[in-house]
PQR file of N, CA, C, O and H, with PARSE charges and radii, in Angstrom:
ATOM      1  N   MET A   1      65.704 114.173 112.815 -0.4000 1.5000
ATOM      2  CA  MET A   1      66.641 113.575 113.663 -0.0000 2.0000
ATOM      3  C   MET A   1      66.506 114.664 115.090  0.5500 1.7000
ATOM      4  O   MET A   1      66.342 115.882 115.013 -0.5500 1.4000
ATOM      5  N   THR A   2      66.617 113.898 116.311 -0.4000 1.5000
ATOM      6  CA  THR A   2      66.848 114.858 117.315 -0.0000 2.0000
ATOM      7  C   THR A   2      67.873 115.578 117.621  0.5500 1.7000
ATOM      8  O   THR A   2      69.043 115.244 117.434 -0.5500 1.4000
ATOM      9  H   THR A   2      66.749 112.909 116.374  0.4000 1.0000
ATOM     10  N   THR A   3      67.359 116.967 118.279 -0.4000 1.5000
ATOM     11  CA  THR A   3      68.483 118.125 118.454 -0.0000 2.0000
ATOM     12  C   THR A   3      69.776 117.312 119.044  0.5500 1.7000
ATOM     13  O   THR A   3      70.880 117.529 118.544 -0.5500 1.4000
ATOM     14  H   THR A   3      66.409 117.238 118.431  0.4000 1.0000
ATOM     15  N   GLU A   4      69.620 116.335 120.161 -0.4000 1.5000
ATOM     16  CA  GLU A   4      70.746 115.875 120.875 -0.0000 2.0000
ATOM     17  C   GLU A   4      71.808 115.208 119.494  0.5500 1.7000
ATOM     18  O   GLU A   4      72.979 115.506 119.258 -0.5500 1.4000
ATOM     19  H   GLU A   4      68.724 116.160 120.568  0.4000 1.0000
ATOM     20  N   ILE A   5      71.137 114.481 118.937 -0.4000 1.5000
ATOM     21  CA  ILE A   5      71.946 113.785 117.818 -0.0000 2.0000
ATOM     22  C   ILE A   5      72.670 114.957 116.840  0.5500 1.7000
ATOM     23  O   ILE A   5      73.869 114.990 116.563 -0.5500 1.4000
ATOM     24  H   ILE A   5      70.185 114.240 119.129  0.4000 1.0000
ATOM     25  N   GLU A   6      71.560 115.981 116.353 -0.4000 1.5000
ATOM     26  CA  GLU A   6      72.302 116.911 115.733 -0.0000 2.0000
ATOM     27  C   GLU A   6      73.419 117.714 116.184  0.5500 1.7000
ATOM     28  O   GLU A   6      74.318 118.156 115.468 -0.5500 1.4000
ATOM     29  H   GLU A   6      70.586 115.954 116.578  0.4000 1.0000
ATOM     30  N   ASN A   7      73.269 117.881 117.566 -0.4000 1.5000
ATOM     31  CA  ASN A   7      74.678 118.560 118.436 -0.0000 2.0000
ATOM     32  C   ASN A   7      75.546 117.570 118.545  0.5500 1.7000
ATOM     33  O   ASN A   7      76.691 118.006 118.670 -0.5500 1.4000
ATOM     34  H   ASN A   7      72.539 117.522 118.147  0.4000 1.0000
ATOM     35  N   LEU A   8      75.468 116.331 118.550 -0.4000 1.5000
ATOM     36  CA  LEU A   8      76.534 115.345 118.517 -0.0000 2.0000
ATOM     37  C   LEU A   8      77.441 115.185 117.372  0.5500 1.7000
ATOM     38  O   LEU A   8      78.669 115.110 117.406 -0.5500 1.4000
ATOM     39  H   LEU A   8      74.539 115.978 118.449  0.4000 1.0000
ATOM     40  N   ALA A   9      76.440 115.130 116.068 -0.4000 1.5000
ATOM     41  CA  ALA A   9      77.052 115.587 114.833 -0.0000 2.0000
ATOM     42  C   ALA A   9      77.882 116.446 114.848  0.5500 1.7000
ATOM     43  O   ALA A   9      79.056 116.246 114.535 -0.5500 1.4000
ATOM     44  H   ALA A   9      75.442 115.190 116.041  0.4000 1.0000
ATOM     45  N   GLU A  10      77.380 117.629 115.242 -0.4000 1.5000
ATOM     46  CA  GLU A  10      78.049 118.772 114.948 -0.0000 2.0000
ATOM     47  C   GLU A  10      79.377 118.860 115.515  0.5500 1.7000
ATOM     48  O   GLU A  10      80.345 119.406 114.984 -0.5500 1.4000
ATOM     49  H   GLU A  10      76.427 117.791 115.496  0.4000 1.0000
ATOM     50  N   ARG A  11      79.341 118.239 116.712 -0.4000 1.5000
ATOM     51  CA  ARG A  11      80.655 118.360 117.693 -0.0000 2.0000
ATOM     52  C   ARG A  11      81.762 117.485 117.151  0.5500 1.7000
ATOM     53  O   ARG A  11      82.976 117.671 117.232 -0.5500 1.4000
ATOM     54  H   ARG A  11      78.555 117.796 117.143  0.4000 1.0000
ATOM     55  N   VAL A  12      81.117 116.523 116.596 -0.4000 1.5000
ATOM     56  CA  VAL A  12      81.998 115.236 115.855 -0.0000 2.0000
ATOM     57  C   VAL A  12      82.932 116.084 114.838  0.5500 1.7000
ATOM     58  O   VAL A  12      84.127 116.379 114.844 -0.5500 1.4000
ATOM     59  H   VAL A  12      80.131 116.373 116.530  0.4000 1.0000
ATOM     60  N   LEU A  13      81.744 116.367 113.877 -0.4000 1.5000
ATOM     61  CA  LEU A  13      82.360 116.932 112.696 -0.0000 2.0000
ATOM     62  C   LEU A  13      83.478 117.988 113.017  0.5500 1.7000
ATOM     63  O   LEU A  13      84.158 118.338 112.052 -0.5500 1.4000
ATOM     64  H   LEU A  13      80.773 116.127 113.872  0.4000 1.0000
ATOM     65  N   ARG A  14      83.747 118.522 114.191 -0.4000 1.5000
ATOM     66  CA  ARG A  14      84.769 119.291 114.250 -0.0000 2.0000
ATOM     67  C   ARG A  14      86.216 118.658 114.859  0.5500 1.7000
ATOM     68  O   ARG A  14      87.282 119.180 115.185 -0.5500 1.4000
ATOM     69  H   ARG A  14      83.194 118.238 114.974  0.4000 1.0000
ATOM     70  N   LEU A  15      85.801 117.517 114.850 -0.4000 1.5000
ATOM     71  CA  LEU A  15      87.044 116.810 115.154 -0.0000 2.0000
ATOM     72  C   LEU A  15      88.051 116.636 114.172  0.5500 1.7000
ATOM     73  O   LEU A  15      87.635 116.859 113.035 -0.5500 1.4000
ATOM     74  H   LEU A  15      84.935 117.093 114.585  0.4000 1.0000
ATOM     75  N   THR A  16      89.485 116.242 114.262 -0.4000 1.5000
ATOM     76  CA  THR A  16      90.223 116.073 113.218 -0.0000 2.0000
ATOM     77  C   THR A  16      89.955 114.998 112.315  0.5500 1.7000
ATOM     78  O   THR A  16      89.416 114.015 112.824 -0.5500 1.4000
ATOM     79  H   THR A  16      89.823 116.060 115.186  0.4000 1.0000
ATOM     80  N   PRO A  17      90.236 114.953 110.944 -0.5600 1.5000
ATOM     81  CA  PRO A  17      89.991 113.520 110.116  0.2800 2.0000
ATOM     82  C   PRO A  17      90.490 112.275 110.853  0.5500 1.7000
ATOM     83  O   PRO A  17      89.717 111.329 111.010 -0.5500 1.4000
ATOM     84  N   PRO A  18      91.684 112.232 111.289 -0.5600 1.5000
ATOM     85  CA  PRO A  18      91.896 110.934 112.004  0.2800 2.0000
ATOM     86  C   PRO A  18      91.049 110.664 112.897  0.5500 1.7000
ATOM     87  O   PRO A  18      90.614 109.514 112.966 -0.5500 1.4000
ATOM     88  N   THR A  19      90.650 111.577 113.718 -0.4000 1.5000
ATOM     89  CA  THR A  19      89.968 111.038 114.929 -0.0000 2.0000
ATOM     90  C   THR A  19      88.387 110.826 114.474  0.5500 1.7000
ATOM     91  O   THR A  19      87.633 110.136 115.160 -0.5500 1.4000
ATOM     92  H   THR A  19      91.004 112.511 113.662  0.4000 1.0000
ATOM     93  N   ARG A  20      88.013 111.387 113.430 -0.4000 1.5000
ATOM     94  CA  ARG A  20      86.759 110.832 112.796 -0.0000 2.0000
ATOM     95  C   ARG A  20      86.977 109.612 112.434  0.5500 1.7000
ATOM     96  O   ARG A  20      86.468 108.615 112.946 -0.5500 1.4000
ATOM     97  H   ARG A  20      88.626 111.948 112.872  0.4000 1.0000
ATOM     98  N   ALA A  21      87.836 109.650 111.426 -0.4000 1.5000
ATOM     99  CA  ALA A  21      88.130 108.111 110.926 -0.0000 2.0000
ATOM    100  C   ALA A  21      88.112 107.123 112.232  0.5500 1.7000
ATOM    101  O   ALA A  21      87.219 106.277 112.246 -0.5500 1.4000
ATOM    102  H   ALA A  21      88.249 110.460 111.010  0.4000 1.0000
ATOM    103  N   TYR A  22      88.829 107.155 113.090 -0.4000 1.5000
ATOM    104  CA  TYR A  22      88.819 106.218 114.477 -0.0000 2.0000
ATOM    105  C   TYR A  22      87.685 106.035 114.869  0.5500 1.7000
ATOM    106  O   TYR A  22      87.342 104.886 115.145 -0.5500 1.4000
ATOM    107  H   TYR A  22      89.555 107.843 113.078  0.4000 1.0000
ATOM    108  N   LEU A  23      86.710 107.197 115.014 -0.4000 1.5000
ATOM    109  CA  LEU A  23      85.232 106.779 115.876 -0.0000 2.0000
ATOM    110  C   LEU A  23      84.421 106.485 114.807  0.5500 1.7000
ATOM    111  O   LEU A  23      83.358 105.960 115.138 -0.5500 1.4000
ATOM    112  H   LEU A  23      86.989 108.130 114.789  0.4000 1.0000
ATOM    113  N   ALA A  24      84.603 106.675 113.495 -0.4000 1.5000
ATOM    114  CA  ALA A  24      83.526 105.781 112.173 -0.0000 2.0000
ATOM    115  C   ALA A  24      83.912 104.553 112.518  0.5500 1.7000
ATOM    116  O   ALA A  24      82.956 103.785 112.620 -0.5500 1.4000
ATOM    117  H   ALA A  24      85.467 107.102 113.226  0.4000 1.0000
ATOM    118  N   GLN A  25      85.042 104.038 112.755 -0.4000 1.5000
ATOM    119  CA  GLN A  25      85.642 102.699 112.633 -0.0000 2.0000
ATOM    120  C   GLN A  25      85.062 102.024 113.774  0.5500 1.7000
ATOM    121  O   GLN A  25      84.434 100.982 113.589 -0.5500 1.4000
ATOM    122  H   GLN A  25      85.819 104.662 112.673  0.4000 1.0000
ATOM    123  N   VAL A  26      85.226 102.574 115.099 -0.4000 1.5000
ATOM    124  CA  VAL A  26      84.629 102.182 116.345 -0.0000 2.0000
ATOM    125  C   VAL A  26      82.946 101.816 116.372  0.5500 1.7000
ATOM    126  O   VAL A  26      82.490 100.795 116.887 -0.5500 1.4000
ATOM    127  H   VAL A  26      85.737 103.421 115.250  0.4000 1.0000
ATOM    128  N   LEU A  27      82.083 102.945 115.662 -0.4000 1.5000
ATOM    129  CA  LEU A  27      80.854 102.668 115.358 -0.0000 2.0000
ATOM    130  C   LEU A  27      80.343 101.554 114.562  0.5500 1.7000
ATOM    131  O   LEU A  27      79.443 100.758 114.828 -0.5500 1.4000
ATOM    132  H   LEU A  27      82.453 103.774 115.243  0.4000 1.0000
ATOM    133  N   LEU A  28      81.262 101.676 113.305 -0.4000 1.5000
ATOM    134  CA  LEU A  28      80.902 100.538 112.367 -0.0000 2.0000
ATOM    135  C   LEU A  28      81.248  99.321 112.972  0.5500 1.7000
ATOM    136  O   LEU A  28      80.588  98.304 112.754 -0.5500 1.4000
ATOM    137  H   LEU A  28      81.993 102.323 113.090  0.4000 1.0000
ATOM    138  N   GLU A  29      82.222  99.333 113.710 -0.4000 1.5000
ATOM    139  CA  GLU A  29      82.514  97.832 114.340 -0.0000 2.0000
ATOM    140  C   GLU A  29      81.277  97.622 115.495  0.5500 1.7000
ATOM    141  O   GLU A  29      80.873  96.466 115.622 -0.5500 1.4000
ATOM    142  H   GLU A  29      82.758 100.159 113.887  0.4000 1.0000
ATOM    143  N   SER A  30      80.724  98.559 116.250 -0.4000 1.5000
ATOM    144  CA  SER A  30      79.729  98.156 117.063 -0.0000 2.0000
ATOM    145  C   SER A  30      78.294  97.723 116.465  0.5500 1.7000
ATOM    146  O   SER A  30      77.377  97.242 117.130 -0.5500 1.4000
ATOM    147  H   SER A  30      81.052  99.498 116.147  0.4000 1.0000
ATOM    148  N   LEU A  31      78.279  97.967 115.194 -0.4000 1.5000
ATOM    149  CA  LEU A  31      76.943  97.353 114.432 -0.0000 2.0000
ATOM    150  C   LEU A  31      77.079  95.970 113.918  0.5500 1.7000
ATOM    151  O   LEU A  31      76.184  95.540 113.190 -0.5500 1.4000
ATOM    152  H   LEU A  31      79.024  98.358 114.654  0.4000 1.0000
ATOM    153  N   ASP A  32      78.099  95.221 114.216 -0.4000 1.5000
ATOM    154  CA  ASP A  32      78.543  93.651 114.229 -0.0000 2.0000
ATOM    155  C   ASP A  32      77.978  93.490 112.585  0.5500 1.7000
ATOM    156  O   ASP A  32      76.891  92.960 112.360 -0.5500 1.4000
ATOM    157  H   ASP A  32      78.826  95.570 114.808  0.4000 1.0000
ATOM    158  N   PHE A  33      78.672  93.905 111.715 -0.4000 1.5000
ATOM    159  CA  PHE A  33      78.110  93.625 110.376 -0.0000 2.0000
ATOM    160  C   PHE A  33      79.084  92.201 109.910  0.5500 1.7000
ATOM    161  O   PHE A  33      79.081  91.855 108.728 -0.5500 1.4000
ATOM    162  H   PHE A  33      79.556  94.336 111.898  0.4000 1.0000
ATOM    163  N   GLU A  34      79.570  91.743 110.527 -0.4000 1.5000
ATOM    164  CA  GLU A  34      80.435  90.441 110.429 -0.0000 2.0000
ATOM    165  C   GLU A  34      79.561  89.366 109.567  0.5500 1.7000
ATOM    166  O   GLU A  34      79.950  88.769 108.563 -0.5500 1.4000
ATOM    167  H   GLU A  34      79.573  92.024 111.487  0.4000 1.0000
ATOM    168  N   GLU A  35      78.327  89.265 110.178 -0.4000 1.5000
ATOM    169  CA  GLU A  35      77.304  88.081 109.618 -0.0000 2.0000
ATOM    170  C   GLU A  35      77.166  88.560 108.361  0.5500 1.7000
ATOM    171  O   GLU A  35      77.651  87.841 107.487 -0.5500 1.4000
ATOM    172  H   GLU A  35      78.011  89.750 110.993  0.4000 1.0000
ATOM    173  N   ASP A  36      76.469  89.905 107.894 -0.4000 1.5000
ATOM    174  CA  ASP A  36      76.283  89.989 106.694 -0.0000 2.0000
ATOM    175  C   ASP A  36      77.428  90.336 105.655  0.5500 1.7000
ATOM    176  O   ASP A  36      77.182  90.124 104.468 -0.5500 1.4000
ATOM    177  H   ASP A  36      76.074  90.489 108.604  0.4000 1.0000
ATOM    178  N   PHE A  37      78.421  90.752 105.945 -0.4000 1.5000
ATOM    179  CA  PHE A  37      79.799  91.265 105.044 -0.0000 2.0000
ATOM    180  C   PHE A  37      80.752  90.563 105.611  0.5500 1.7000
ATOM    181  O   PHE A  37      81.424  91.119 106.478 -0.5500 1.4000
ATOM    182  H   PHE A  37      78.621  90.924 106.910  0.4000 1.0000
ATOM    183  N   ALA A  38      81.011  89.264 105.272 -0.4000 1.5000
ATOM    184  CA  ALA A  38      82.161  88.646 105.784 -0.0000 2.0000
ATOM    185  C   ALA A  38      83.307  88.785 104.878  0.5500 1.7000
ATOM    186  O   ALA A  38      83.306  88.373 103.718 -0.5500 1.4000
ATOM    187  H   ALA A  38      80.464  88.812 104.568  0.4000 1.0000
ATOM    188  N   LEU A  39      84.517  89.526 105.592 -0.4000 1.5000
ATOM    189  CA  LEU A  39      85.548  89.956 104.749 -0.0000 2.0000
ATOM    190  C   LEU A  39      86.726  88.805 104.871  0.5500 1.7000
ATOM    191  O   LEU A  39      86.863  88.085 105.860 -0.5500 1.4000
ATOM    192  H   LEU A  39      84.518  89.860 106.535  0.4000 1.0000
ATOM    193  N   SER A  40      87.379  88.771 103.932 -0.4000 1.5000
ATOM    194  CA  SER A  40      88.765  87.750 103.907 -0.0000 2.0000
ATOM    195  C   SER A  40      89.813  88.660 104.958  0.5500 1.7000
ATOM    196  O   SER A  40      89.771  89.814 105.382 -0.5500 1.4000
ATOM    197  H   SER A  40      87.268  89.356 103.129  0.4000 1.0000
ATOM    198  N   ALA A  41      90.676  87.617 105.122 -0.4000 1.5000
ATOM    199  CA  ALA A  41      91.863  88.221 106.216 -0.0000 2.0000
ATOM    200  C   ALA A  41      92.518  89.081 105.364  0.5500 1.7000
ATOM    201  O   ALA A  41      92.997  90.100 105.860 -0.5500 1.4000
ATOM    202  H   ALA A  41      90.711  86.679 104.778  0.4000 1.0000
ATOM    203  N   GLU A  42      92.651  88.861 104.062 -0.4000 1.5000
ATOM    204  CA  GLU A  42      93.331  90.105 103.328 -0.0000 2.0000
ATOM    205  C   GLU A  42      92.762  91.381 103.250  0.5500 1.7000
ATOM    206  O   GLU A  42      93.450  92.388 103.082 -0.5500 1.4000
ATOM    207  H   GLU A  42      92.263  88.032 103.659  0.4000 1.0000
ATOM    208  N   TRP A  43      91.396  91.396 103.377 -0.4000 1.5000
ATOM    209  CA  TRP A  43      90.814  93.023 103.366 -0.0000 2.0000
ATOM    210  C   TRP A  43      90.869  93.241 104.880  0.5500 1.7000
ATOM    211  O   TRP A  43      91.225  94.364 105.237 -0.5500 1.4000
ATOM    212  H   TRP A  43      90.838  90.577 103.513  0.4000 1.0000
ATOM    213  N   GLN A  44      90.595  92.407 105.759 -0.4000 1.5000
ATOM    214  CA  GLN A  44      90.884  92.822 107.156 -0.0000 2.0000
ATOM    215  C   GLN A  44      92.199  93.557 107.287  0.5500 1.7000
ATOM    216  O   GLN A  44      92.220  94.658 107.836 -0.5500 1.4000
ATOM    217  H   GLN A  44      90.306  91.494 105.470  0.4000 1.0000
ATOM    218  N   ARG A  45      93.405  92.943 106.762 -0.4000 1.5000
ATOM    219  CA  ARG A  45      94.486  93.554 106.880 -0.0000 2.0000
ATOM    220  C   ARG A  45      94.665  94.915 106.293  0.5500 1.7000
ATOM    221  O   ARG A  45      95.298  95.783 106.895 -0.5500 1.4000
ATOM    222  H   ARG A  45      93.388  92.048 106.316  0.4000 1.0000
ATOM    223  N   GLU A  46      94.125  95.111 105.144 -0.4000 1.5000
ATOM    224  CA  GLU A  46      94.087  96.305 104.394 -0.0000 2.0000
ATOM    225  C   GLU A  46      93.339  97.131 104.930  0.5500 1.7000
ATOM    226  O   GLU A  46      93.843  98.253 104.874 -0.5500 1.4000
ATOM    227  H   GLU A  46      93.611  94.406 104.655  0.4000 1.0000
ATOM    228  N   ILE A  47      92.108  97.109 105.562 -0.4000 1.5000
ATOM    229  CA  ILE A  47      91.507  97.877 106.277 -0.0000 2.0000
ATOM    230  C   ILE A  47      92.090  98.400 107.348  0.5500 1.7000
ATOM    231  O   ILE A  47      92.092  99.622 107.496 -0.5500 1.4000
ATOM    232  H   ILE A  47      91.699  96.197 105.607  0.4000 1.0000
ATOM    233  N   THR A  48      92.767  97.428 108.405 -0.4000 1.5000
ATOM    234  CA  THR A  48      93.611  97.862 109.625 -0.0000 2.0000
ATOM    235  C   THR A  48      94.809  98.838 109.172  0.5500 1.7000
ATOM    236  O   THR A  48      95.025  99.881 109.789 -0.5500 1.4000
ATOM    237  H   THR A  48      92.765  96.435 108.284  0.4000 1.0000
ATOM    238  N   GLN A  49      95.581  98.440 108.049 -0.4000 1.5000
ATOM    239  CA  GLN A  49      96.561  99.176 107.523 -0.0000 2.0000
ATOM    240  C   GLN A  49      96.144 100.632 107.107  0.5500 1.7000
ATOM    241  O   GLN A  49      96.841 101.591 107.438 -0.5500 1.4000
ATOM    242  H   GLN A  49      95.406  97.593 107.548  0.4000 1.0000
ATOM    243  N   ARG A  50      95.279 100.741 106.557 -0.4000 1.5000
ATOM    244  CA  ARG A  50      94.788 102.037 106.248 -0.0000 2.0000
ATOM    245  C   ARG A  50      94.163 102.645 107.236  0.5500 1.7000
ATOM    246  O   ARG A  50      94.057 103.843 106.974 -0.5500 1.4000
ATOM    247  H   ARG A  50      94.712  99.962 106.288  0.4000 1.0000
ATOM    248  N   CYS A  51      93.653 102.333 108.363 -0.4000 1.5000
ATOM    249  CA  CYS A  51      92.843 103.101 109.620 -0.0000 2.0000
ATOM    250  C   CYS A  51      94.277 103.459 110.250  0.5500 1.7000
ATOM    251  O   CYS A  51      94.462 104.536 110.817 -0.5500 1.4000
ATOM    252  H   CYS A  51      93.739 101.360 108.576  0.4000 1.0000
ATOM    253  N   GLN A  52      95.210 102.550 110.122 -0.4000 1.5000
ATOM    254  CA  GLN A  52      96.385 103.116 111.180 -0.0000 2.0000
ATOM    255  C   GLN A  52      97.430 104.187 110.329  0.5500 1.7000
ATOM    256  O   GLN A  52      98.294 104.815 110.942 -0.5500 1.4000
ATOM    257  H   GLN A  52      95.059 101.675 109.662  0.4000 1.0000
ATOM    258  N   GLN A  53      97.263 104.310 108.970 -0.4000 1.5000
ATOM    259  CA  GLN A  53      97.757 105.204 108.300 -0.0000 2.0000
ATOM    260  C   GLN A  53      96.921 106.680 108.539  0.5500 1.7000
ATOM    261  O   GLN A  53      97.410 107.798 108.701 -0.5500 1.4000
ATOM    262  H   GLN A  53      96.562 103.800 108.471  0.4000 1.0000
ATOM    263  N   LEU A  54      95.803 106.365 108.509 -0.4000 1.5000
ATOM    264  CA  LEU A  54      94.973 107.734 108.902 -0.0000 2.0000
ATOM    265  C   LEU A  54      95.020 108.295 110.534  0.5500 1.7000
ATOM    266  O   LEU A  54      94.773 109.411 110.991 -0.5500 1.4000
ATOM    267  H   LEU A  54      95.406 105.457 108.377  0.4000 1.0000
ATOM    268  N   ASP A  55      95.401 107.160 111.129 -0.4000 1.5000
ATOM    269  CA  ASP A  55      95.521 107.681 112.635 -0.0000 2.0000
ATOM    270  C   ASP A  55      96.849 108.400 112.803  0.5500 1.7000
ATOM    271  O   ASP A  55      97.039 109.323 113.594 -0.5500 1.4000
ATOM    272  H   ASP A  55      95.602 106.253 110.757  0.4000 1.0000
ATOM    273  N   HIS A  56      97.791 107.854 111.935 -0.4000 1.5000
ATOM    274  CA  HIS A  56      99.301 108.459 112.146 -0.0000 2.0000
ATOM    275  C   HIS A  56      99.434 109.685 111.052  0.5500 1.7000
ATOM    276  O   HIS A  56     100.522 110.259 111.001 -0.5500 1.4000
ATOM    277  H   HIS A  56      97.636 107.104 111.292  0.4000 1.0000
ATOM    278  N   GLY A  57      98.667 109.992 110.417 -0.4000 1.5000
ATOM    279  CA  GLY A  57      98.599 111.187 109.789 -0.0000 2.0000
ATOM    280  C   GLY A  57      99.352 110.823 108.355  0.5500 1.7000
ATOM    281  O   GLY A  57      99.738 111.725 107.612 -0.5500 1.4000
ATOM    282  H   GLY A  57      97.783 109.526 110.459  0.4000 1.0000
ATOM    283  N   GLU A  58      99.519 109.479 108.046 -0.4000 1.5000
ATOM    284  CA  GLU A  58     100.740 109.319 106.840 -0.0000 2.0000
ATOM    285  C   GLU A  58      99.970 109.463 105.577  0.5500 1.7000
ATOM    286  O   GLU A  58     100.671 109.623 104.578 -0.5500 1.4000
ATOM    287  H   GLU A  58      99.206 108.745 108.649  0.4000 1.0000
ATOM    288  N   VAL A  59      98.755 109.445 105.408 -0.4000 1.5000
ATOM    289  CA  VAL A  59      97.799 109.619 104.204 -0.0000 2.0000
ATOM    290  C   VAL A  59      96.984 110.968 104.540  0.5500 1.7000
ATOM    291  O   VAL A  59      96.748 111.437 105.654 -0.5500 1.4000
ATOM    292  H   VAL A  59      98.185 109.315 106.220  0.4000 1.0000
ATOM    293  N   GLU A  60      96.590 111.502 103.173 -0.4000 1.5000
ATOM    294  CA  GLU A  60      95.990 112.679 102.990 -0.0000 2.0000
ATOM    295  C   GLU A  60      94.608 112.006 102.652  0.5500 1.7000
ATOM    296  O   GLU A  60      94.430 111.127 101.808 -0.5500 1.4000
ATOM    297  H   GLU A  60      96.781 111.121 102.269  0.4000 1.0000
ATOM    298  N   LEU A  61      93.636 112.599 103.493 -0.4000 1.5000
ATOM    299  CA  LEU A  61      92.074 112.466 103.247 -0.0000 2.0000
ATOM    300  C   LEU A  61      91.359 113.234 102.165  0.5500 1.7000
ATOM    301  O   LEU A  61      91.067 114.330 102.642 -0.5500 1.4000
ATOM    302  H   LEU A  61      93.781 113.313 104.178  0.4000 1.0000
ATOM    303  N   LEU A  62      91.016 113.154 101.116 -0.4000 1.5000
ATOM    304  CA  LEU A  62      90.202 113.780 100.061 -0.0000 2.0000
ATOM    305  C   LEU A  62      88.947 113.810  99.818  0.5500 1.7000
ATOM    306  O   LEU A  62      88.437 112.693  99.735 -0.5500 1.4000
ATOM    307  H   LEU A  62      91.253 112.264 100.728  0.4000 1.0000
ATOM    308  N   ALA A  63      88.317 114.615  99.685 -0.4000 1.5000
ATOM    309  CA  ALA A  63      86.759 114.178  99.209 -0.0000 2.0000
ATOM    310  C   ALA A  63      86.804 113.643  97.827  0.5500 1.7000
ATOM    311  O   ALA A  63      87.710 113.827  97.014 -0.5500 1.4000
ATOM    312  H   ALA A  63      88.731 115.523  99.752  0.4000 1.0000
ATOM    313  N   GLY A  64      85.815 113.021  97.673 -0.4000 1.5000
ATOM    314  CA  GLY A  64      85.563 112.243  96.303 -0.0000 2.0000
ATOM    315  C   GLY A  64      85.565 112.883  94.963  0.5500 1.7000
ATOM    316  O   GLY A  64      85.858 112.312  93.912 -0.5500 1.4000
ATOM    317  H   GLY A  64      85.079 112.871  98.333  0.4000 1.0000
ATOM    318  N   GLU A  65      85.189 114.190  95.108 -0.4000 1.5000
ATOM    319  CA  GLU A  65      85.201 114.858  93.986 -0.0000 2.0000
ATOM    320  C   GLU A  65      86.637 115.580  93.630  0.5500 1.7000
ATOM    321  O   GLU A  65      87.032 115.867  92.500 -0.5500 1.4000
ATOM    322  H   GLU A  65      84.951 114.654  95.962  0.4000 1.0000
ATOM    323  N   GLU A  66      87.315 115.801  94.870 -0.4000 1.5000
ATOM    324  CA  GLU A  66      88.811 116.336  94.385 -0.0000 2.0000
ATOM    325  C   GLU A  66      89.653 115.085  94.123  0.5500 1.7000
ATOM    326  O   GLU A  66      90.537 115.147  93.269 -0.5500 1.4000
ATOM    327  H   GLU A  66      86.995 115.568  95.788  0.4000 1.0000
ATOM    328  N   ALA A  67      89.458 114.064  94.738 -0.4000 1.5000
ATOM    329  CA  ALA A  67      90.359 112.828  94.146 -0.0000 2.0000
ATOM    330  C   ALA A  67      89.989 112.364  93.049  0.5500 1.7000
ATOM    331  O   ALA A  67      90.804 111.576  92.569 -0.5500 1.4000
ATOM    332  H   ALA A  67      88.740 114.014  95.432  0.4000 1.0000
ATOM    333  N   LEU A  68      88.773 112.596  92.253 -0.4000 1.5000
ATOM    334  CA  LEU A  68      88.361 112.151  91.033 -0.0000 2.0000
ATOM    335  C   LEU A  68      88.965 113.370  89.990  0.5500 1.7000
ATOM    336  O   LEU A  68      89.428 113.054  88.894 -0.5500 1.4000
ATOM    337  H   LEU A  68      88.111 113.236  92.643  0.4000 1.0000
ATOM    338  N   ALA A  69      88.916 114.699  90.414 -0.4000 1.5000
ATOM    339  CA  ALA A  69      89.279 115.790  89.680 -0.0000 2.0000
ATOM    340  C   ALA A  69      91.039 115.674  89.332  0.5500 1.7000
ATOM    341  O   ALA A  69      91.555 116.013  88.267 -0.5500 1.4000
ATOM    342  H   ALA A  69      88.541 114.956  91.305  0.4000 1.0000
ATOM    343  N   ARG A  70      91.786 115.087  90.577 -0.4000 1.5000
ATOM    344  CA  ARG A  70      93.309 114.881  90.473 -0.0000 2.0000
ATOM    345  C   ARG A  70      93.539 113.568  89.558  0.5500 1.7000
ATOM    346  O   ARG A  70      94.582 113.453  88.916 -0.5500 1.4000
ATOM    347  H   ARG A  70      91.366 114.812  91.442  0.4000 1.0000
ATOM    348  N   LEU A  71      92.506 112.560  89.521 -0.4000 1.5000
ATOM    349  CA  LEU A  71      92.699 111.463  88.782 -0.0000 2.0000
ATOM    350  C   LEU A  71      92.432 112.112  87.160  0.5500 1.7000
ATOM    351  O   LEU A  71      93.223 111.776  86.279 -0.5500 1.4000
ATOM    352  H   LEU A  71      91.658 112.653  90.043  0.4000 1.0000
ATOM    353  N   ARG A  72      91.520 112.854  86.901 -0.4000 1.5000
ATOM    354  CA  ARG A  72      91.131 113.510  85.448 -0.0000 2.0000
ATOM    355  C   ARG A  72      92.394 114.250  85.057  0.5500 1.7000
ATOM    356  O   ARG A  72      92.882 114.025  83.949 -0.5500 1.4000
ATOM    357  H   ARG A  72      90.878 113.127  87.617  0.4000 1.0000
ATOM    358  N   GLU A  73      92.927 115.069  85.838 -0.4000 1.5000
ATOM    359  CA  GLU A  73      94.131 115.880  85.347 -0.0000 2.0000
ATOM    360  C   GLU A  73      95.422 114.965  85.385  0.5500 1.7000
ATOM    361  O   GLU A  73      96.328 115.485  84.734 -0.5500 1.4000
ATOM    362  H   GLU A  73      92.531 115.251  86.738  0.4000 1.0000
ATOM    363  N   THR A  74      95.694 114.023  85.829 -0.4000 1.5000
ATOM    364  CA  THR A  74      96.784 113.092  85.751 -0.0000 2.0000
ATOM    365  C   THR A  74      96.511 112.136  84.431  0.5500 1.7000
ATOM    366  O   THR A  74      97.414 112.063  83.598 -0.5500 1.4000
ATOM    367  H   THR A  74      94.958 113.601  86.358  0.4000 1.0000
ATOM    368  N   TYR A  75      95.419 111.481  84.247 -0.4000 1.5000
ATOM    369  CA  TYR A  75      95.102 110.903  83.389 -0.0000 2.0000
ATOM    370  C   TYR A  75      94.285 110.869  82.121  0.5500 1.7000
ATOM    371  O   TYR A  75      94.076 109.896  81.397 -0.5500 1.4000
ATOM    372  H   TYR A  75      94.686 111.540  84.925  0.4000 1.0000
ATOM    373  N   LEU A  76      93.816 112.245  81.973 -0.4000 1.5000
ATOM    374  CA  LEU A  76      92.944 112.447  80.831 -0.0000 2.0000
ATOM    375  C   LEU A  76      93.653 113.525  80.200  0.5500 1.7000
ATOM    376  O   LEU A  76      93.228 114.014  79.154 -0.5500 1.4000
ATOM    377  H   LEU A  76      93.986 113.035  82.561  0.4000 1.0000
TER
END
């Protein structure tokens, strides 16, 4: 990886989670995956709703390990 990209990644990782989520959304949309990954209207609405919840701080982002640990505590 080039130094420029590494520096950019470091700067981006210092952004707030909602800002990083928005940036990730913009970057993914720029890759034009629509041809390879057709999504139903329902999934598009779900994705949009979840992104909006992140943008407005309505939901808490968790690392996968933490989410699984919470599920285990609750259901096992």
